[in-house]
C-alpha positions in Angstrom: -74.9 91.7 -92.7 -74.7 92.3 -96.4 -72.3 95.2 -97.0 -73.4 97.4 -99.8 -71.7 100.3 -101.7 -73.7 102.2 -104.3 -72.7 104.2 -107.4 -75.2 106.8 -108.9 -74.6 110.3 -110.2 -78.0 111.3 -109.0 -77.7 112.5 -105.4 -81.4 112.0 -104.6 -81.3 108.5 -105.9 -78.1 107.7 -104.0 -79.7 109.0 -100.7 -82.9 107.0 -101.4 -80.8 103.8 -101.8 -79.0 104.6 -98.6 -82.2 105.1 -96.7 -83.7 101.9 -98.1 -80.7 99.8 -97.2 -80.4 101.3 -93.7 -84.0 100.4 -93.0 -83.2 96.7 -93.8 -82.1 94.6 -90.9 -79.7 92.3 -92.8 -78.0 95.0 -94.9 -75.4 97.7 -94.2 -74.8 100.8 -96.4 -71.0 101.3 -96.2 -70.7 104.1 -98.8 -71.6 105.6 -102.1 -70.1 107.7 -104.9 -71.2 109.7 -108.0 -68.8 108.0 -110.3 -66.2 105.3 -110.5 -63.1 107.5 -110.6 -61.9 106.1 -107.3 -63.5 102.7 -107.6 -60.3 100.7 -106.7 -59.6 102.7 -103.6 -63.2 102.6 -102.6 -63.4 98.8 -102.9 -60.3 98.4 -100.8 -61.5 100.9 -98.2 -65.1 99.8 -97.8 -64.9 96.1 -98.7 -68.5 95.7 -99.8 -70.2 92.4 -100.5 -72.4 93.8 -103.2 -72.1 96.9 -105.4 -75.1 98.7 -106.8 -73.7 100.1 -110.1 -75.2 102.8 -112.2 -74.1 102.7 -115.8 -74.3 106.3 -117.0 -72.0 108.4 -114.8 -69.5 111.2 -115.6 -65.7 110.8 -115.7 -65.6 107.0 -115.2 -68.9 105.2 -115.9 -70.3 102.1 -114.5 -69.1 99.8 -117.3 -65.5 100.7 -116.6 -66.2 100.5 -112.9 -67.6 97.0 -113.4 -64.5 96.0 -115.4 -62.1 97.3 -112.7 -64.0 95.6 -109.9 -64.2 92.2 -111.6 -60.5 92.3 -112.5 -59.3 93.5 -109.1 -61.9 92.2 -106.7 -63.6 89.2 -108.4 -65.4 88.2 -105.1 -67.5 91.4 -105.0 -70.9 91.0 -106.6 -72.0 93.8 -108.9 -75.7 94.5 -109.5 -76.1 96.9 -112.4 -79.0 99.3 -112.2 -80.0 101.8 -114.8 -82.9 103.9 -116.1 -82.1 102.9 -119.7 -83.1 99.7 -121.4 -80.2 100.0 -123.9 -79.4 96.6 -125.3 -75.7 97.2 -125.9 -75.2 98.4 -122.4 -77.1 95.5 -121.0 -75.0 93.0 -123.0 -71.8 94.8 -122.0 -72.8 94.6 -118.3 -73.6 90.9 -118.5 -70.5 90.1 -120.5 -68.4 92.1 -118.0 -69.3 89.9 -115.1 -72.4 91.6 -113.6 -74.3 89.3 -111.3 -77.6 90.9 -112.1 -79.3 93.7 -113.9 -82.3 95.7 -112.6 -84.1 98.9 -113.7 -84.2 102.0 -111.4 -88.0 101.8 -111.8 -88.1 98.4 -110.0 -89.8 98.5 -106.7 -87.8 98.9 -103.4 -88.8 95.4 -102.5 -87.5 94.0 -105.8 -84.2 95.9 -105.4 -83.6 94.4 -101.9 -84.6 91.0 -103.2 -82.0 91.3 -106.1 -79.3 92.3 -103.6 -80.0 89.2 -101.5 -80.0 87.0 -104.6 -76.7 88.0 -105.9 -75.2 88.0 -102.4 -76.3 84.4 -102.0 -74.5 83.4 -105.2 -77.5 83.5 -107.5 -78.3 86.0 -110.3 -81.1 88.5 -110.7 -82.5 90.0 -113.8 -85.6 92.1 -114.6 -87.7 90.1 -117.0 -88.0 93.0 -119.5 -84.2 93.2 -119.6 -83.9 89.5 -120.6 -85.8 90.2 -123.8 -83.3 92.9 -124.7 -80.5 90.4 -124.6 -82.0 88.4 -127.5 -80.5 90.4 -130.3 -77.0 89.6 -128.9 -77.8 85.9 -128.3 -77.1 83.4 -131.1 -79.8 80.7 -130.7 -78.6 77.1 -130.4 -80.3 73.8 -131.2 -80.0 72.3 -127.7 -83.7 72.5 -126.7 -84.1 68.7 -126.7 -81.1 68.1 -124.4 -82.8 70.1 -121.5 -84.9 68.0 -119.2 -88.5 68.9 -118.5 -87.5 70.1 -115.0 -84.7 72.3 -116.4 -87.2 73.8 -118.9 -89.6 74.5 -116.0 -86.8 76.2 -114.0 -86.1 78.5 -117.0 -89.8 79.2 -117.5 -90.2 80.4 -113.9 -87.0 82.5 -114.0 -88.1 84.1 -117.3 -91.3 85.2 -115.5 -89.2 87.1 -113.0 -89.2 84.6 -110.1 -86.2 84.4 -107.8 -84.3 81.2 -107.2 -86.1 80.9 -103.8 -89.5 81.4 -105.5 -88.7 78.7 -108.1 -87.6 76.3 -105.4 -90.9 76.8 -103.6 -92.9 76.5 -106.8 -91.2 73.2 -107.7 -91.1 71.9 -104.1 -87.3 71.5 -104.1 -84.4 73.1 -102.3 -82.6 76.3 -103.3 -79.5 74.2 -104.0 -81.4 72.0 -106.3 -82.4 75.0 -108.4 -78.8 76.1 -108.5 -77.8 72.6 -109.7 -80.4 72.8 -112.4 -79.1 76.2 -113.5 -75.5 74.8 -113.5 -76.6 71.9 -115.8 -78.4 74.3 -118.1 -75.3 76.5 -118.4 -73.2 73.4 -119.2 -75.6 72.1 -121.8 -76.2 75.4 -123.6 -72.5 76.4 -123.3 -73.4 79.7 -121.7 -72.3 81.5 -118.5 -75.0 83.9 -117.4 -78.7 83.9 -116.4 -79.4 86.6 -119.0 -78.2 84.3 -121.8 -80.2 81.4 -120.4 -83.4 83.4 -120.3 -82.7 84.9 -123.7 -82.3 81.3 -125.0 -85.6 80.3 -123.5 -87.5 83.2 -125.1 -85.9 82.4 -128.4 -86.3 78.6 -128.5 -89.0 77.5 -126.1 -91.4 80.3 -125.1 -94.3 80.7 -127.6 
């Protein structure tokens, strides 16, 4: 069971997330809160595997909550969710160690898929979000050092495919896709899927 804690200052949204998760066989909703004021205590008490983190909340917002979680509980995966496509907040979330970034407008199916992806050690990012990272990404001249297969992996990820979908598309295993991503990170000197997709949009995609 994937243990999930959710943060959102909108009570209706929080209840909707709870209902969605409780209807999913392999997930357990362990708790939720309207802000991150008690985030350290909540992480110790509920020990979630994945945190759904809203950004804009009163008192202590999601960016500060993310910082606390990653500094005190690095093993907890944080999936940032917001209704705002603010580039600065997106970049801050990714730089702060978020495992993924989704929009609140994403479908319930996509939200559940994103939770599973980050829980399994992958990353998840709404394709529209990846484009917003571009202004923070300094393009590099490493296009030629990526193999054709690595470029294909980046292309499919930029189209919003999950790691599993890319593996099926290429006829390889999930671990092989992870290995390709690891090599891409090393070659481009980056550390997140958002940066990789941003690099793809800037240097390869026409």
